[in-house]
A tleap script that builds the chain and sets N, CA, C and O, in Angstrom:
source leaprc.protein.ff14SB
mol = sequence {
  NSER SER TYR PRO THR LYS GLU SER MET GLY
  LYS LEU ARG PHE GLU ILE LEU ASP LEU LYS
  LEU ASN SER GLU LYS THR ALA ILE LEU LYS
  GLY LYS TRP GLU LEU ILE ARG MET LYS ASP
  HIE PRO ASN GLY LEU PHE TYR VAL ASP LEU
  GLU LYS PHE ASP GLU ASN TRP LEU ILE THR
  LYS ASP SER THR ILE SER PHE GLU ILE ASN
  THR PRO CLEU
}
set mol.1.N position { -39.978 1.907 2.876 }
set mol.1.CA position { -40.482 0.864 1.555 }
set mol.1.C position { -39.203 -0.305 1.613 }
set mol.1.O position { -38.055 -0.362 2.053 }
set mol.2.N position { -39.942 -0.985 1.051 }
set mol.2.CA position { -39.078 -2.365 0.306 }
set mol.2.C position { -38.596 -2.477 -1.225 }
set mol.2.O position { -38.981 -1.912 -2.249 }
set mol.3.N position { -37.815 -3.230 -1.024 }
set mol.3.CA position { -37.161 -3.442 -2.668 }
set mol.3.C position { -37.172 -4.639 -3.183 }
set mol.3.O position { -36.639 -5.514 -2.499 }
set mol.4.N position { -37.770 -5.035 -4.518 }
set mol.4.CA position { -38.264 -6.464 -4.685 }
set mol.4.C position { -36.572 -6.946 -5.059 }
set mol.4.O position { -36.042 -7.965 -4.616 }
set mol.5.N position { -35.999 -6.070 -5.857 }
set mol.5.CA position { -34.704 -6.845 -6.453 }
set mol.5.C position { -33.561 -5.752 -5.813 }
set mol.5.O position { -33.824 -4.658 -5.315 }
set mol.6.N position { -32.416 -6.278 -5.949 }
set mol.6.CA position { -30.869 -5.342 -5.467 }
set mol.6.C position { -31.030 -4.157 -6.830 }
set mol.6.O position { -30.738 -3.000 -6.527 }
set mol.7.N position { -31.267 -4.292 -7.607 }
set mol.7.CA position { -31.531 -3.364 -8.971 }
set mol.7.C position { -32.105 -2.390 -8.839 }
set mol.7.O position { -31.664 -1.295 -9.187 }
set mol.8.N position { -33.667 -2.665 -8.090 }
set mol.8.CA position { -34.672 -1.378 -7.790 }
set mol.8.C position { -34.092 -0.415 -6.316 }
set mol.8.O position { -34.322 0.765 -6.053 }
set mol.9.N position { -33.408 -1.275 -5.660 }
set mol.9.CA position { -32.789 -0.311 -4.400 }
set mol.9.C position { -31.720 0.456 -5.041 }
set mol.9.O position { -31.647 1.650 -4.754 }
set mol.10.N position { -30.855 -0.060 -5.887 }
set mol.10.CA position { -29.979 0.761 -6.335 }
set mol.10.C position { -28.448 0.857 -5.708 }
set mol.10.O position { -28.115 0.041 -4.848 }
set mol.11.N position { -27.533 1.868 -6.157 }
set mol.11.CA position { -26.036 1.582 -5.990 }
set mol.11.C position { -26.138 3.292 -5.420 }
set mol.11.O position { -26.520 4.311 -5.996 }
set mol.12.N position { -25.542 3.016 -3.862 }
set mol.12.CA position { -24.601 4.681 -3.186 }
set mol.12.C position { -23.689 4.807 -3.766 }
set mol.12.O position { -22.977 3.824 -3.971 }
set mol.13.N position { -23.392 5.895 -4.193 }
set mol.13.CA position { -21.992 6.130 -4.511 }
set mol.13.C position { -21.835 7.672 -3.411 }
set mol.13.O position { -22.830 8.349 -3.155 }
set mol.14.N position { -20.521 8.002 -2.903 }
set mol.14.CA position { -20.358 8.854 -2.122 }
set mol.14.C position { -18.971 9.544 -2.360 }
set mol.14.O position { -18.208 8.935 -3.110 }
set mol.15.N position { -18.508 10.806 -1.792 }
set mol.15.CA position { -17.212 11.547 -2.385 }
set mol.15.C position { -17.199 12.275 -0.870 }
set mol.15.O position { -18.244 12.628 -0.323 }
set mol.16.N position { -16.253 12.398 -0.442 }
set mol.16.CA position { -15.528 13.454 0.443 }
set mol.16.C position { -15.109 14.214 -0.094 }
set mol.16.O position { -14.053 13.962 -0.674 }
set mol.17.N position { -15.805 15.829 -0.230 }
set mol.17.CA position { -15.091 16.668 -0.379 }
set mol.17.C position { -14.372 17.775 0.247 }
set mol.17.O position { -13.750 18.635 -0.376 }
set mol.18.N position { -14.544 17.676 2.029 }
set mol.18.CA position { -13.693 18.351 2.732 }
set mol.18.C position { -13.815 17.917 4.013 }
set mol.18.O position { -14.973 17.923 4.431 }
set mol.19.N position { -12.829 17.477 4.894 }
set mol.19.CA position { -12.748 17.324 6.438 }
set mol.19.C position { -11.978 18.415 6.828 }
set mol.19.O position { -10.940 18.874 6.351 }
set mol.20.N position { -12.813 18.828 7.989 }
set mol.20.CA position { -12.167 19.898 8.647 }
set mol.20.C position { -12.015 19.526 10.214 }
set mol.20.O position { -12.863 18.848 10.794 }
set mol.21.N position { -11.214 19.875 10.650 }
set mol.21.CA position { -10.834 19.422 12.207 }
set mol.21.C position { -10.959 20.791 13.328 }
set mol.21.O position { -10.054 21.501 13.763 }
set mol.22.N position { -12.122 20.832 13.536 }
set mol.22.CA position { -12.270 21.933 14.243 }
set mol.22.C position { -11.599 22.370 15.680 }
set mol.22.O position { -11.374 23.517 16.066 }
set mol.23.N position { -11.338 21.103 16.377 }
set mol.23.CA position { -10.817 20.825 17.505 }
set mol.23.C position { -9.682 19.318 17.551 }
set mol.23.O position { -9.310 18.640 16.592 }
set mol.24.N position { -9.392 19.173 18.835 }
set mol.24.CA position { -8.715 17.646 19.205 }
set mol.24.C position { -10.121 16.655 19.016 }
set mol.24.O position { -10.052 15.426 18.975 }
set mol.25.N position { -11.051 17.218 18.940 }
set mol.25.CA position { -11.986 16.156 19.359 }
set mol.25.C position { -13.695 16.306 18.776 }
set mol.25.O position { -14.721 15.801 19.231 }
set mol.26.N position { -13.448 17.349 17.417 }
set mol.26.CA position { -14.071 17.667 16.973 }
set mol.26.C position { -14.023 18.024 15.484 }
set mol.26.O position { -13.184 18.850 15.123 }
set mol.27.N position { -14.958 17.400 14.473 }
set mol.27.CA position { -14.677 18.057 13.107 }
set mol.27.C position { -15.909 17.741 12.552 }
set mol.27.O position { -16.699 16.983 13.116 }
set mol.28.N position { -16.153 18.344 11.338 }
set mol.28.CA position { -16.698 18.375 10.276 }
set mol.28.C position { -16.657 18.017 8.707 }
set mol.28.O position { -15.899 18.663 7.984 }
set mol.29.N position { -17.430 17.036 8.194 }
set mol.29.CA position { -17.378 16.159 6.961 }
set mol.29.C position { -18.231 16.894 5.836 }
set mol.29.O position { -19.427 17.163 5.952 }
set mol.30.N position { -17.706 17.081 5.106 }
set mol.30.CA position { -18.669 17.434 3.694 }
set mol.30.C position { -18.673 16.519 2.494 }
set mol.30.O position { -17.612 16.318 1.904 }
set mol.31.N position { -19.576 16.060 2.170 }
set mol.31.CA position { -19.628 14.831 0.596 }
set mol.31.C position { -20.574 15.194 -0.055 }
set mol.31.O position { -21.510 15.925 0.268 }
set mol.32.N position { -20.272 14.511 -1.328 }
set mol.32.CA position { -21.798 14.627 -1.902 }
set mol.32.C position { -21.971 12.975 -2.246 }
set mol.32.O position { -20.992 12.229 -2.225 }
set mol.33.N position { -23.378 12.482 -2.575 }
set mol.33.CA position { -23.865 11.341 -2.776 }
set mol.33.C position { -24.459 11.336 -4.221 }
set mol.33.O position { -24.569 12.385 -4.855 }
set mol.34.N position { -24.792 10.271 -4.661 }
set mol.34.CA position { -25.566 9.950 -5.825 }
set mol.34.C position { -26.426 8.714 -5.292 }
set mol.34.O position { -26.121 8.061 -4.294 }
set mol.35.N position { -27.279 8.541 -5.905 }
set mol.35.CA position { -28.172 7.055 -5.983 }
set mol.35.C position { -28.061 6.492 -7.487 }
set mol.35.O position { -28.755 7.227 -8.189 }
set mol.36.N position { -27.460 5.473 -8.266 }
set mol.36.CA position { -27.612 5.124 -9.656 }
set mol.36.C position { -28.632 3.917 -9.162 }
set mol.36.O position { -28.419 2.945 -8.437 }
set mol.37.N position { -29.899 4.393 -9.885 }
set mol.37.CA position { -30.876 3.251 -10.046 }
set mol.37.C position { -31.463 3.327 -11.371 }
set mol.37.O position { -31.194 4.297 -12.080 }
set mol.38.N position { -32.304 2.326 -11.820 }
set mol.38.CA position { -32.390 2.296 -13.488 }
set mol.38.C position { -33.590 3.174 -13.706 }
set mol.38.O position { -33.934 3.358 -14.874 }
set mol.39.N position { -34.101 3.599 -12.980 }
set mol.39.CA position { -35.482 4.755 -13.269 }
set mol.39.C position { -35.051 6.120 -12.987 }
set mol.39.O position { -35.516 6.980 -13.735 }
set mol.40.N position { -34.117 6.564 -11.899 }
set mol.40.CA position { -33.973 7.922 -11.807 }
set mol.40.C position { -32.382 7.932 -11.080 }
set mol.40.O position { -31.587 7.072 -11.460 }
set mol.41.N position { -32.040 8.740 -10.231 }
set mol.41.CA position { -30.655 9.180 -10.084 }
set mol.41.C position { -30.506 10.481 -9.130 }
set mol.41.O position { -29.982 11.528 -9.509 }
set mol.42.N position { -31.066 10.254 -7.775 }
set mol.42.CA position { -31.215 11.350 -6.948 }
set mol.42.C position { -29.639 11.618 -6.689 }
set mol.42.O position { -28.799 10.762 -6.968 }
set mol.43.N position { -29.377 12.617 -6.248 }
set mol.43.CA position { -28.256 13.145 -5.793 }
set mol.43.C position { -28.245 14.373 -4.866 }
set mol.43.O position { -29.274 15.036 -4.736 }
set mol.44.N position { -26.938 14.744 -4.117 }
set mol.44.CA position { -26.845 16.108 -3.541 }
set mol.44.C position { -25.696 15.987 -2.715 }
set mol.44.O position { -24.694 15.327 -2.987 }
set mol.45.N position { -25.904 16.695 -1.637 }
set mol.45.CA position { -24.462 16.808 -0.718 }
set mol.45.C position { -25.108 16.027 0.572 }
set mol.45.O position { -26.257 15.588 0.626 }
set mol.46.N position { -24.080 15.952 1.632 }
set mol.46.CA position { -24.264 15.690 3.050 }
set mol.46.C position { -23.150 16.185 3.913 }
set mol.46.O position { -21.978 16.232 3.538 }
set mol.47.N position { -23.594 16.566 5.131 }
set mol.47.CA position { -22.367 17.252 6.184 }
set mol.47.C position { -23.045 16.399 7.564 }
set mol.47.O position { -24.234 16.167 7.788 }
set mol.48.N position { -21.786 16.017 8.417 }
set mol.48.CA position { -21.813 15.097 9.003 }
set mol.48.C position { -21.041 15.815 9.889 }
set mol.48.O position { -19.947 16.140 9.427 }
set mol.49.N position { -21.320 16.240 11.267 }
set mol.49.CA position { -20.390 16.496 12.155 }
set mol.49.C position { -19.715 15.000 13.364 }
set mol.49.O position { -20.176 13.946 13.802 }
set mol.50.N position { -18.997 15.425 13.421 }
set mol.50.CA position { -18.159 14.290 14.400 }
set mol.50.C position { -17.628 14.605 15.454 }
set mol.50.O position { -17.098 15.714 15.499 }
set mol.51.N position { -17.597 13.765 16.604 }
set mol.51.CA position { -16.790 14.120 17.889 }
set mol.51.C position { -16.256 12.483 18.250 }
set mol.51.O position { -16.691 11.399 17.861 }
set mol.52.N position { -15.258 12.798 19.056 }
set mol.52.CA position { -14.090 12.201 19.157 }
set mol.52.C position { -14.853 11.476 20.792 }
set mol.52.O position { -15.347 12.215 21.644 }
set mol.53.N position { -14.811 10.430 20.888 }
set mol.53.CA position { -15.121 9.891 22.141 }
set mol.53.C position { -13.998 9.051 22.748 }
set mol.53.O position { -13.625 8.277 21.866 }
set mol.54.N position { -13.536 8.930 23.488 }
set mol.54.CA position { -12.214 8.031 23.840 }
set mol.54.C position { -11.346 8.169 22.822 }
set mol.54.O position { -10.705 9.202 22.628 }
set mol.55.N position { -11.254 6.829 21.903 }
set mol.55.CA position { -10.715 6.900 20.709 }
set mol.55.C position { -11.406 6.504 19.349 }
set mol.55.O position { -10.910 5.983 18.350 }
set mol.56.N position { -12.765 6.928 19.619 }
set mol.56.CA position { -13.677 6.473 18.058 }
set mol.56.C position { -14.146 7.823 17.838 }
set mol.56.O position { -14.513 8.709 18.610 }
set mol.57.N position { -14.051 7.757 16.752 }
set mol.57.CA position { -14.967 9.077 15.946 }
set mol.57.C position { -16.732 8.876 15.815 }
set mol.57.O position { -17.091 8.173 14.870 }
set mol.58.N position { -17.660 9.367 16.575 }
set mol.58.CA position { -18.919 9.001 16.106 }
set mol.58.C position { -19.222 10.370 15.734 }
set mol.58.O position { -18.697 11.425 16.090 }
set mol.59.N position { -20.361 10.082 14.794 }
set mol.59.CA position { -21.506 10.952 14.216 }
set mol.59.C position { -22.096 11.503 15.381 }
set mol.59.O position { -22.379 10.800 16.351 }
set mol.60.N position { -22.332 12.946 15.327 }
set mol.60.CA position { -23.396 13.285 16.265 }
set mol.60.C position { -24.464 14.271 15.749 }
set mol.60.O position { -25.293 14.802 16.489 }
set mol.61.N position { -24.383 14.458 14.522 }
set mol.61.CA position { -25.229 14.946 13.641 }
set mol.61.C position { -24.973 15.169 12.306 }
set mol.61.O position { -23.925 15.642 11.867 }
set mol.62.N position { -26.218 14.726 11.468 }
set mol.62.CA position { -26.043 14.310 10.153 }
set mol.62.C position { -27.215 15.349 9.259 }
set mol.62.O position { -28.298 15.606 9.784 }
set mol.63.N position { -26.869 15.871 7.933 }
set mol.63.CA position { -27.590 16.424 7.307 }
set mol.63.C position { -27.117 15.873 5.811 }
set mol.63.O position { -26.037 15.575 5.303 }
set mol.64.N position { -28.835 15.904 5.277 }
set mol.64.CA position { -28.665 15.568 4.113 }
set mol.64.C position { -29.353 16.891 2.992 }
set mol.64.O position { -30.214 17.697 3.344 }
set mol.65.N position { -28.739 16.834 1.678 }
set mol.65.CA position { -29.837 18.037 0.816 }
set mol.65.C position { -29.343 16.890 -0.559 }
set mol.65.O position { -28.280 16.333 -0.834 }
set mol.66.N position { -30.668 16.904 -1.174 }
set mol.66.CA position { -30.812 16.656 -2.446 }
set mol.66.C position { -30.911 17.848 -3.306 }
set mol.66.O position { -31.273 18.972 -2.957 }
set mol.67.N position { -30.529 17.446 -4.509 }
set mol.67.CA position { -30.405 18.653 -5.338 }
set mol.67.C position { -31.727 17.967 -6.404 }
set mol.67.O position { -32.750 18.617 -6.619 }
set mol.68.N position { -31.566 17.014 -6.810 }
set mol.68.CA position { -32.795 16.685 -7.764 }
set mol.68.C position { -33.256 15.458 -7.812 }
set mol.68.O position { -32.560 14.493 -7.496 }
set mol.69.N position { -34.333 15.375 -8.164 }
set mol.69.CA position { -34.990 13.549 -8.059 }
set mol.69.C position { -35.152 13.653 -9.570 }
set mol.69.O position { -36.145 14.316 -9.868 }
set mol.70.N position { -34.354 13.116 -10.772 }
set mol.70.CA position { -34.743 12.482 -12.122 }
set mol.70.C position { -36.089 11.599 -12.033 }
set mol.70.O position { -36.251 10.711 -11.197 }
set mol.71.N position { -36.906 11.920 -12.882 }
set mol.71.CA position { -37.901 11.088 -13.106 }
set mol.71.C position { -37.629 10.081 -14.450 }
set mol.71.O position { -36.682 10.454 -15.142 }
set mol.72.N position { -38.229 9.032 -14.847 }
set mol.72.CA position { -38.040 8.446 -16.146 }
set mol.72.C position { -38.471 9.019 -17.208 }
set mol.72.O position { -39.543 9.620 -17.275 }
set mol.73.N position { -37.640 8.875 -18.157 }
set mol.73.CA position { -37.704 9.400 -19.823 }
set mol.73.C position { -38.854 8.441 -20.557 }
set mol.73.O position { -39.113 8.591 -21.752 }
savepdb mol mol.pdb
quit
C-alpha cells in the first residue's frame, strides 16, 4: 500500500526486551513495537533469530505478533 503523507505512514517505535546469546554464533532477540499514527496505534512483539557469519550478525528468521489494532474513535 502507499501513503500520501508522512503522517499517514506513522512513526515506528521499538524497544529491545531481551537478547539471549545461544552460542558464539547464534542469538535470539525479543522486542516490542508500536506504530504511532493519527487514526490508530497498532502494537505487539517481535522475535528475531540472529546468526553470525564472519564478523557480521544477520537476521535468519523474524516473527511479529500484533496485540490489537485500534480503530478511530
